[in-house]
Structures are given as structure tokens and as C-alpha cells.
N, C-alpha and C positions, 0 to 999 in steps of 0.2 A: 208530337207524341205528348200525352197529356204527363205533369211531375205528380209523383205520388206523393202523398203525403208523410212524413218519417214515423218510424212506428214509435210509440212512447217506449221510454227507457223503462218501464217496468215490467213490459211484454217483452223485450229484448233480453232482460233476466231471466223471465222464466223461460223464454225459448231455448237461451243458453243452457239452462240446467237441466231441463228435458234432452239436449242434444247429448250431452256429456250420459246422461244416464244410458239413452239408445247407443252412443258408440261403445261403453264400457262392458253393455250385455252384450255388445254384437263380439265385443274382443274377447271377452271371457266364453261365451259359446266355439269362437274358432278356436284359439289356443288349445285349451282344456276338453270340449267335445263332451261336456257333462251329461250326466243324465235331464233329463226335464224335470223333474222334481228340484235337484239344486240351483237348474235355469230360473225356477221359480223362485226359491230361498232365494236365491242371488237380486231377483229383482224387485223382490219383496224388500231386503236389507236395504239396497241403494235406493231406491224408492222414499223409504223412511228419512234415512240419515240425509236425503237431498232435500227431503220436503223440511225438517230442521233446518240445513244450512244455509235452505232460501229462505226460513222464515228470518234466522238468527241476521245473516245480511241485509234481508229488506226494514227490519227493524234499525239497525245500525245505521242504515240510512234515512230513517223516517224523523230517529231522534234529532240527526243534525247534528249529533257527537263531534264530523269533521269539521264542520264549523267553527264550534268553540275550541277546538286545538291552537295553543297560543302559538303555534309554527305546523309552516308546512311539513318542515323532517318528522315532528312527531308525528303528523298526521300519516304518512305515510310507512312510519313502522308501526303504527296501528294497525295500517290496513293489513301490512304481512302476519299481524300476528296474528289476526283477526282468521284471517287465512290458514293460516299454519295451523291453530286451534280447529280451524273446523277439519283441515287435512285430517289431522289426528283424529279426530271424532268420529272421523267415518269411516276411516281404516278400521282403528282400532275394536269400535262396535262389531263392524262385519265380519274382522278378523278375530276376536272375542265368540263371536256366534258359529264360526265357520272351522276355526282351528283345534283341530284334537289333540293337541299339543299343548301343555302350558308352557312350556321350551318355548317353541317357536313364538309363543304371544307375547312372553317377556323379552325374547327379541327382535320382535317386529317394533314393539313398544321404544324400545331403546332407539332404535333405528328413526322409530319416524320422531321423536324426540330431536334425536341430535340433526334429522334433517329439516325439521323446524325452526329448530335454533341455526345450523346455519343460512336456511333461508333468512332469517330475521337479519342477519347481522351482512350477508349482503345484498339484502335490500336498502338498508340502511347507508351500505357504503356507497352504492350506485347513486342513489339519492342526492348523495349530495352535488351530482353534474347537475341534477334539476335543479336545485335549490342555489344553486352558487349564481345560472343564472339567471333567477329569478329574482334571489339579492343584486343583481345588477343591474335587473332593470330598473327596482327599486331604488338602487342611486341615483341612477339617470334620470329618473322621472322627478328626483329631489332637487337634484341641479337643474333640470328645466323648470321645477319649479321656482327657486330662487334665480333665476335670470340666466341660467345658464345655456344659451341657444345654440350653443358649436356642439353640444355633447353629444354624441352618437355610439352606438353599440354595436359591439362586433355582431354577424349575422353568422351563427353555425348551424348547417343542419338543413332541415327541410319541417320539420315539425312546426306545431302551433305554437312552440315558444320562439322558433326562428318568424314563424309569419308574423307575431308579435314585435318582435324585434327592430323588424322590416316597417311594420305600420308607426311603430316608434318613430322611428330616424326620418320618417317622411313626414310625419308630426312637426318632427321639429324644426327639419328643413323649410316645413312651411310658416312655419311660427318668425324662423328668422331672417326669412322673405320679407315675411307682414313687416318684423320688426325694421328691416332695413328701408323698409318703403314709407314707414311712418317718421324714420329720421328725417329721408330727405322730402317730406314732406312740412315738416317742421322747421326744419333748414330753409324749406324753399318759402315758410309763412314767415319769418323772420327778415328772411330776406326782400320779400314783399312790403315788410313793414318799413325797414331801415330805408326801402328804394323809394316808397310811398311818400315817407316824411323827407326827402330830398326831392326829386326830380316833379313829385307836384307841388309841394309847400312852394319850393323857391318861386317857380312862373307866377303861382298863385298871388305870392305876398310881391312881386313885381306892381303885377296888374292892378293888385289893393291901391298898394301905394300911388302908381301911375292916375288911378281912378278917384284915390282921395284930393289927392295935389289941385286934378283939375277942377273936384268941385269944389270945393275951400276957397278956389280962386285962385291959388299963390302960384300959377303959373298964365299969364297974359301977351307971353310974346308968342305968336303966330309960327315961328319957326320952333321954337320950342317945344308948343304944344305938337304940330305935327311929329315933333323924333319923339315925343312922348307916346304917340297915336300909334305909330309903327313901331315901338318897341312893344306898347301893349298887344298889338295885332299878331306879333312873332310869339309871346308868350301864350298866346291863345290858340296859337298855330300849332306851336309844340303840345298845349295841355290836349288839344285834341288828337294829336298825333301817339300820346303815352296814354289816350285812352283807347283809341281805334287798337294799340297793342295789347291792351290788356283783354281787348274782347276773342281779338284772333286767338291768343294763347290760351283763353276762357274756351274755345270752341275746339282747340287742337284737344286739350286735355279731357275734355267729351267725348272724345272721339266724334264730334258733331260739325266737324267741317266739310262743307259742301259742296263738291266741284263742279264750276257751270261749265262744263268741257265740251270746246267746238274745235274745226280743224280752222288752224290760223299758220299767218305766216309767224312765223320766227325770228324772221328775218327782221320783216319791219318791227317786231317788237322790240330786238335791240337796238335796232338803228333808233325807234321814239326814246328810247333809254340814253344814249347816251348823245340825242340832243337837248333834251330836260338837262345835262348835267353838263355840257358845254360851255355853259356861262359860268359855273363856277370854276369848271376845272380850269378855262380861261385868268379867273381871276386868282389861280392859287399859282398860274406857273406850270399847270399839269398838262403832259401830253394826252389826249384821250383818243385811242382808237378803237376801231371794230372791224372782223372779221369775219361773214361765214362762207363754208365751201358751198359747193352745188350738191343739191342734194337734200338740203338739210328741211328744207319746206317742201309740206306743209308738216304742224305737228300737232298733235292732238294733245289738250290743256285748256287748264282755265286762264284766258290771258292775262284779266285783271291781276290775280295770284302769282303769277310766274314775273309778270311783269314787277310786280314786286318785292319777288326774289333779288331780280337784276337790280333794282333799284338798291335795297339793302347792301348787296354785295358791291357794287359800284362805288353808291354810297360810302360804305367804309373803307376800300381800296382808298379813294380820293383823302379821306381826313386823315390816313397813315402814311401818303405820300407827299415829300417836301416839291418845293418847288424845285423844279427841272427835271423831276421825276418822271414815270409814265404809267398810263394805267390801260391797257388792251382789255378788249371782250371777243373771243374766238368762239365760233359752231362747229362743230365737226359732226360726221354722219360715222360713227362705227354700225360693225353689226348688227350688235342687239339693241342699241338705242343712240342717243342723240347726246352727243358729249358738251356743254357747253363751261368755258374756263376765264376767270377772271384772274387776268396777273396784274400787280402791279410792282413798282421798284422802290416802297419804303421800309420804314424800319423794320419789319417782318417782327414775328413772336416769337417769346420764349419758349424754349421747346417746355417748361413746365406751364407755362399756361395753353400751348397746342392742343393738348385733351379736353380742354374744358371752354373751347370759344364756343360752342353749340348750347352750351347749357343755360338756361336765361337767367339773368341778373349777373350775369359774371363780365365782370372787365376786370379786363389784364393792368390796367393802372387802376386803382380803389380811387384816387383823387379827382378823378375826370369827371367834367359835369357833362350836361344835358347835351350843351351847346356842343363839346370836342369829342364827346364816347359816347353818347345814348343812351340808353336808359340797360340796355344790357338783354336786348329782347327782340332785337333785330336779326343776328343768327340763328336763334331758337326757331323763330319765328318761321325763316327758308329754309329750315331743316324739316320743321313738320309740316310746311308745302309741297316741298321736292316728294317726301314720303308717302305725303296722302296721292300723290300720283304714281307711285310706285316705284319712284327712281331715287337714287343715291346721291348724298352729296359730302364732300371732302373738303380739306385744307393741309396745305403744304407749305412749308415756311423757315428757312433759314433768318436769323436774327442779322439786320443791316444788309442783307440781298434783297429782301421782299418777299412777297408771299403769292401764293397760289388757292385760291378757293375753287371749284370744281363740283359740277352736278352733273347728271346724266340722266334721262326721261327715255322713258320707252319709246322708240320708234315706229311710225304711224303704220307699220304691218303687225304689231301687238295689239291692235285696237280689238 
């Protein structure tokens, strides 16, 4: 159905006046049954007064006197006054021309003045409800302008002012969300600068010192030279891991993490992960074990990225498990997902730190170095990878009792 263009306001105004004249004449004829001569005279009187009223109202509209009013309350009062004056004019002129009795004309005059005055006073009183709501909107807008993003307006009724209040509240809520995201970004920026200043500068300074020492011939002992080179190799490897972490986080932030899914064996992936950490676990005196329930394989996943998640979680568990402790990996099949958990008997996580472990750059121990605590990106990356697979990741921990990280991947039946 085609959308009809709206009728211009002046035409609606003229149509309204014509309608009132026609309805008034119809009522006059229906109630009084006057002769046609009287009906004609009434039509003439009403038409003349209607035209005069229409011209007066349109002139007031075109001259824009409402826009020059210092307040909405005075504007509404002016409208009531104009309407009362025009109503008095219409009725009084018609009554003067048609009333035979001077007494009835005076009585009608008094009653018209009384009715007009009551209408103005009543209109002035009722307009306070509208002006109060507009004033509340103005005050809320000023608070919003001065940075109070928590300001909200009560929404009462279903008129245009209620719709405006709803729009204002929605705008304020969006501005508040944007401000919170901006604060989060600013915090991340500061964290990134602090992190780069320490975790990048430290291995770079070490490599630079080693290279300068070797270049200046300060070290001529072959054993010491080999030890320096091994240290430089380790620092360069750490730098590579840091840069890779940053690249992964940039992809996650941009929503551009592309998964190379394939149907593969989760059992083999867990086995490879445990094997890669077996030597480290042996040196630390930590028991490392794994178990996969029947029916888990095969899984639709990005093998490299899920392998990274397992490496991050197992490495994190070993880092915080003392000698004599244990780290275990277990995979099981739930009705809707494949669940994997990594348990350790380490130091655990404090309750105040638990909600933040998946935040980037977060370290429960602020003094930890790269070698002992990581850059604070591993768990954030693991979370992003699991969520990109459509899964969920979480953590449970009790200080001194150990920690359980777990994640779930959609089962192969959900492909």
C-alpha cells in the first residue's frame, strides 16, 4: 500500500475551521428547525466570524510570536487568551446580530467573559504539568552536558514528551556505555605501555648487553660464550612469544581471528601437549597426567589454536604447582559439548583475583617477571580462542587447594 504524503498544516487548519462551521450549522438546524432565511443568515454570520478567526490565528502562526515567547508557560497562556478572545468575538457578534433582547446580549457577554477567564486560568494551571516535564528534561540535559551520564528521566504517559524522555534515557545509556568502553580502552592502553616498558625492554636489554659484550671481545671463554648465547636465544624466544601474543590479541580485538577448522583427534592433541611439558614437569617434581573418556574423538576444531589453549592452561598450572604436586588433564563428552578440564594442586587463586584472570595484562602478583608469570595475555587469548569456537571457558579455585580451569567445545554433532 503506497504511503500518502502528510497534509500540510495550513490545509489541515482550514479544513478544521470548515468542519466546525458545517457541524455548527447542522446542529443549529437540527435543534431549532429555523426557517431557511434564518439558516442562511446564521451561515453568513458563522462564515464571516470563522474567516476572521482563521486569519487572526494564521497571522499569529506566521508572525512567529510563539517563538519569541520567553517561556512555554506564557506561550500556552497566550494561546488560551487568543482562543478565548476569538470565541468571545464569534459568539458575541453572532448574538448581537441575532438576539432581540438587550438583556440577553449583556448576559451572554458576562457569561462569555467569565467562561474565557476560567478557561485561561484553568489552562495556565494545567500547563504546569507540561512545563514541569519539559523543565525536568532541560535539567537532565544540563546534567548530561556536565558529565553526569547516570542521569535518567521518569517516563510517564505515552505522549510525545514520554517518547522524548525514553529517547533521552536511551541516549544517556549509550553515552554511558561508550564512556565505560573508553575508560576500559584507556586502561588497556596504559597497561600496554607499562607492559611493553617491562616485558619487552627487559629481554631486549639483556640481548643488547650480551651482543655488546661479545662484539667488544669482553668474553673469550668458550663456555661463557655458549652460556651467553643460550641466554640470548632464550630472550629472543621470549620476545617472539610476546609479539605473537600481541598479534593474537589484535586479531581477537578486531574480530578477525580466522579458524582453520578440521575434524581431528582431541586425544592426540592432549597427548602431544602432555608430552611437550613432560620434561619441565619432571624437573619441577610435578606429576603430569591425562585421561580422555571414550567417545570424545573426533572434534571439529582449529587444531593449532586449541593446542595453544592447552599449552597456555597446562603451562600456567605447572607454573603455580610446587614440587610434589600434580597437574591433570581430562576430557569428557557431555550431551551438548566436549568438556576439558585442567586441574592442579598448586597455590590457588585469591577470591578477589578470580573474576579477573581472563583479563588481558592481569597479573595476580604484580611483581612477577616474564619468566615466572607471563605477560598476562595467555589466559585472555585462551578465552578468545574458545569463544571463537562457540565454546565457553571458566575457572574454579580455592587458595591453597589448587585450581581447575575448564572449557567446553561444541560436540561433533553440532557441526
